[in-house]
N, C-alpha and C positions, 0 to 999 in steps of 0.2 A: 938569511933571515926570511926570504920569501917562502921557503919550505915551512918554516916555523909558523908564519902567519897563516899560510894556507891550511895547515893542520889545525891550528887553533880555531880558525873560522869554521872549519868542518866539524870540530867537536861542539862548538856552540850551536851550529845549525842542527846537529843531530840531537842535542838535548831538546830543542824545541820540536823537532820532528817526532821524537818519542813521546813527548807530552801531547802533541796533536793526535797521534795515532792511538795512544793507550791511556792518556790522562783521564779521559772520560770514564774509563773502566774503574779507575780509583775513585772518581767522584761518585760513581754509582755504588761502589762498595761502601763509601762513607755516607750513603743515603742522602746525598746532596742533589743528584740529578735523576733520581728514580722516576720522577713524574714529568721530566722534560720530554717534549716531543723530539723525534729523531732529527728533524730539520734544525732544531736549536743546538743539538749536539754537533751536527755537521757544521753549522755556522761558527760555533766555538772552535772546532778543530781547524777550520779554514783560517780563522783569525790567528791562531797559533802558528799554522803552517806559513802564513804570510811572513811572520817574523823569521821563521826558518829560512825562507827563500832570501831574505835580506842578508843572511850570512852565507848561504850555500852558493849563490850566484857569484858574489865577489871572490869567494874561495876558489871556485873553478876558474874564474877569469885571471886572477893573479897567479894561480898555480900552474896554469896550462903553458906548456913549452912554447906554443905558437905566440903567446903574449909575453914572452920573456921569463916565464916561470920555469921551475925545475922538473915538472912532471909531464909525462905523456898523458893522453886522454885515458888510456887503459890503466895507467898507474893511479891517476886521480880516482877512478871508479873503484879500484880494489882498496885503496886507502880508505875511501868513504865507507865501503862495506864493512871493513874491519872496525872502524870507529863506531858505526851503527851498532854492530854486535856488542862491543864493549859497553857503550852507553846503555843499550837495552838490558844487558845483564845486570849492570849496576842498578838501573831503575827498577827492574823486576824484583831484585832481591831486597831493595830498600822499601819500595812502595807496597809490594805484595808479599807479606811475610809467609804465605803458604806456598810460594814458589821456591824450589830448590835447584841448585846447580848439580847436575848429575854427570857421570863419567862420559856419556855420549855427547853432552853439551860441550864438555871440555875437548873431546875429540874433534868436534866440529870447529871449535876455536883454533885448534892446532892446524886443521886443514886450511882455514882462512889465513893464518899466519904463513903457512907454506905458500899460499897463493900470492901473498905480498912478496915473499922471497923470489918466487918464480917470475913474477911480472917485472921485477927489477933486474933480473939476470940479463946479461948481454949476450 
């Protein structure tokens, strides 16, 4: 169950991370934040990123092998990168209708999935 909770926390953390990094672009597209100064956008992103850290840090602590979790440090990082990519793809396709998923994007996803395979090899 520790692996499940770790991955679940990483997914939630990455949803907030994607919102912190790219959500302001959607606000701009919707004409909500066009006149906001850059420091206001940064503060908004920091606030969202704080929520992300509230999930990311516990995920890494409970998932790390040295703390009784099932994953090595390298495995945690590769899992997190794949989750980030999946969450980003879903976000970009849902929030930004002009973005498309192309063959080279899928090829990159396959490479990351292969990275997960290789990092778990003994």
